[in-house]
KOLDREN-843316 format. One line per field, with one value per residue: residue number from 1; x, y, z of N, C-alpha, C in turn. Coordinates in steps of 0.2 Angstrom, whole numbers, plus 5000, padded with zeros to 4 digits. Each point is the difference from the previous one (the first is absolute). Example, Ala and Ser with C-alpha at 12.3 -4.5 7.8 and 13.67 -1.06 7.14 Angstrom:
pos	(1  2) $
n_u	(5066  4998) $
n_v	(4972  5005) $
n_w	(5039  4996) $
ca_u	(4996  5004) $
ca_v	(5006  5006) $
ca_w	(5000  5001) $
c_u	(5004  4996) $
c_v	(5006  5005) $
c_w	(5000  5003) $
//
This chain:
pos	(1  2  3  4  5  6  7  8  9  10  11  12  13  14  15  16  17  18  19  20  21  22  23  24  25  26  27  28  29  30  31  32  33  34  35  36  37  38  39  40  41  42  43  44  45  46  47  48  49  50  51  52  53  54  55  56  57  58  59  60  61  62  63  64  65  66  67  68  69  70  71  72  73  74  75  76  77  78  79  80  81  82  83  84  85  86  87  88  89  90  91  92  93  94  95  96  97  98  99  100  101  102  103  104  105  106  107  108  109  110  111  112  113  114  115  116  117  118  119) $
n_u	(5244  4993  4996  4996  5005  5001  4993  4999  5006  4998  4994  5002  4995  4996  4995  5003  5000  4994  4998  5004  4997  4994  5002  5001  4997  4998  5006  5002  5005  4995  4999  4997  4999  4995  4999  4996  5006  5001  4999  5007  5000  5005  5003  5005  4994  4999  5007  5000  4994  5003  5005  4996  4997  5006  5002  4994  5002  5006  4995  5003  5000  4994  4999  5001  4996  4996  5002  5000  4995  5001  4996  4997  5000  5005  4998  5005  5005  5004  4997  5000  5006  5001  4997  5003  5005  4998  4998  5006  5002  4997  5002  5006  4998  4997  5005  5004  4997  5001  5007  5000  4997  5004  5005  4997  4999  5006  5002  4996  5001  5005  4996  5005  4996  5003  4993  5000  4996  4994  5001) $
n_v	(4444  5000  5002  4996  4996  5001  5000  4995  4998  5002  4998  4996  5003  4994  5004  5003  4994  4998  5006  4999  4994  5002  5005  4994  5002  4994  5000  4997  5003  5004  4998  4995  4994  4997  4994  5003  5003  4998  5006  4999  5004  5002  4998  5001  4998  4998  4999  4996  4998  4999  4998  4996  4999  4999  4997  4996  5000  4999  4998  4994  4999  4997  5005  5004  4997  5001  5006  5001  4996  5003  4994  5004  5005  4996  5005  5003  4999  5002  4996  4996  5002  5000  4994  4997  5001  4997  4995  5000  5001  4995  4997  5002  4998  4994  5000  5002  4996  4995  5002  5000  4994  4998  5003  4999  4994  5000  5003  4996  4996  5002  5000  4996  4996  5000  5000  4998  4995  5002  4996) $
n_w	(4935  5002  4996  5004  5001  4994  4999  5004  4998  4994  5001  4995  4997  4999  4999  5004  5004  4999  5001  5005  5001  4998  5004  5002  5005  4999  5001  4995  5002  5001  4994  5002  4996  5004  5001  5005  4998  5006  5002  5000  5005  4998  5006  4996  4997  5006  5001  4995  5002  5006  4996  4996  5005  5002  4994  5000  5007  4997  4996  5001  4993  4998  4995  5005  5005  4995  4999  5007  4999  4994  4999  4995  5003  5002  5004  4998  5005  4996  4996  5005  5002  4993  5000  5005  4997  4995  5004  5003  4994  4998  5006  4999  4993  5002  5004  4995  4996  5005  5001  4993  4999  5005  4997  4994  5003  5003  4994  4998  5004  4999  4994  4998  4998  4994  4998  4994  5002  5001  5005) $
ca_u	(4995  4995  4998  4996  5005  5004  4996  5000  5006  5002  4995  4998  4995  5002  5000  5006  5006  4998  5002  5007  5003  4998  5005  5007  5004  5003  5005  4999  5004  4996  4993  5000  4993  5001  4997  4993  5000  4999  5007  5004  5005  5007  5000  5003  4996  4998  5005  5000  4994  5001  5004  4996  4996  5004  5001  4994  4998  5005  4999  5001  4994  5000  5004  5007  5002  5000  5006  5005  5000  4999  5003  5003  5007  5003  5004  5006  5000  5001  4994  4995  5002  4998  4992  4999  5002  4994  4994  5002  5000  4992  4997  5002  4996  4994  5000  5000  4993  4995  5002  4998  4992  4999  5001  4995  4994  5001  4999  4993  4997  5003  4998  5006  5000  4999  4998  4999  4992  4997  4997) $
ca_v	(5005  5001  5007  5002  5001  5006  5006  5002  5002  5007  5004  5002  4996  4995  5003  5004  4996  4998  5006  5001  4995  5002  5005  4997  5004  4995  4996  4992  4996  5001  4997  4994  4997  4993  4996  5002  5007  5005  5004  4998  5006  4999  5004  5007  5004  5005  5006  5004  5004  5006  5004  5003  5004  5006  5004  5003  5005  5006  5003  4996  4997  4993  4999  5001  4994  4995  5002  4998  4993  4997  4994  5000  5004  5001  5006  5000  5004  5007  5002  5000  5006  5006  5000  5003  5008  5004  5000  5005  5007  5001  5002  5007  5005  5001  5003  5007  5002  5000  5005  5006  5000  5002  5007  5003  4999  5004  5007  5001  5000  5006  5006  5003  4997  5005  4997  5005  5001  4999  4993) $
ca_w	(5003  4995  4999  5006  5005  4998  5001  5008  5002  4997  5001  4993  4998  4995  4994  4999  4998  4993  4996  5000  4996  4993  4998  5001  5005  5005  4996  4999  5006  5006  4999  4996  5000  5002  4995  4999  4997  5005  5001  5005  5001  5004  5006  4999  4997  5005  5000  4993  4999  5005  4996  4995  5004  5002  4994  4998  5004  4999  4993  4994  4997  4998  4994  5002  5003  4995  4996  5004  5001  4994  4999  4993  5000  5007  5000  5004  5006  4998  4997  5005  5004  4996  5000  5007  5000  4996  5004  5005  4997  4999  5006  5002  4996  5003  5007  4999  4997  5006  5004  4997  5002  5007  5000  4997  5004  5006  4998  4999  5007  5003  4997  4997  4993  4995  4994  4995  5000  5007  5001) $
c_u	(4995  4998  4997  5006  5004  4996  5000  5006  5002  4994  4997  4994  5002  4999  5006  5006  4999  5002  5007  5003  4998  5005  5007  5004  5002  5005  4998  5003  4996  4993  5000  4992  5001  4996  4993  5000  4999  5007  5003  5005  5006  4999  5002  4995  4997  5004  4999  4994  5000  5004  4996  4995  5003  5002  4994  4998  5004  5000  5001  4993  5001  5005  5008  5003  5000  5007  5006  5001  4998  5004  5003  5007  5002  5004  5006  4999  5000  4993  4994  5002  4998  4992  4998  5002  4995  4994  5001  4999  4992  4997  5002  4997  4993  5000  5001  4993  4995  5002  4997  4992  4999  5001  4995  4993  5001  4999  4993  4997  5003  4998  5006  5000  4999  4998  4998  4993  4998  4997  4994) $
c_v	(5001  5008  5003  5002  5006  5006  5001  5002  5007  5005  5003  4995  4995  5003  5005  4995  4997  5005  5001  4994  5001  5005  4998  5004  4995  4995  4993  4996  5000  4996  4994  4998  4993  4996  5002  5007  5005  5004  4998  5005  4998  5004  5007  5005  5005  5006  5004  5004  5005  5006  5004  5005  5007  5004  5004  5006  5006  5003  4996  4998  4993  4999  5001  4993  4994  5001  4997  4993  4996  4994  4999  5004  5002  5007  4999  5004  5007  5003  5001  5006  5006  5001  5004  5008  5004  5000  5006  5007  5001  5002  5007  5005  5001  5003  5008  5003  5001  5006  5007  5001  5002  5007  5004  5000  5004  5007  5001  5000  5006  5007  5003  4998  5006  4997  5006  5002  4999  4993  5000) $
c_w	(4995  5000  5006  5005  4998  5001  5007  5002  4998  5001  4993  4998  4995  4993  4998  4998  4993  4995  4999  4995  4993  4997  5000  5005  5006  4996  5000  5006  5006  4999  4995  5000  5002  4994  4999  4998  5006  5001  5006  5001  5004  5006  4999  4997  5005  5001  4993  5000  5005  4997  4995  5004  5002  4994  4998  5004  5000  4993  4994  4998  4999  4994  5002  5002  4994  4996  5004  5001  4994  4999  4993  5000  5007  5000  5005  5006  4998  4997  5005  5004  4996  5001  5007  5000  4996  5004  5005  4997  4999  5006  5002  4996  5003  5006  4998  4998  5006  5004  4997  5001  5007  5001  4998  5004  5006  4999  4999  5007  5004  4997  4996  4993  4995  4994  4995  4999  5007  5000  5004) $
//
């Protein structure tokens, strides 16, 4: 499958696919080159890229994905689960900060906020 096909099937721009390749986010098992040096993608790349899109949408960064899919150092299942647990803790921490922000903003709107100086 050529890059145009992958782009159409995943909804990802060609520039994004090339970027992912430069960042080694697409495993070698899913991408080869033909005699003319054109990219030839394995059919499984579509499912893989859909997973990447999902992980990015829930807060994983490209660096996170690069770590998880490193071809230089393969993480064990336990290491990957620890990574996911840490991401969950990070999201929980962000949620608590957002809840605190929401509470303060609601107090401001309700005239109940207490500031040391006048705003």
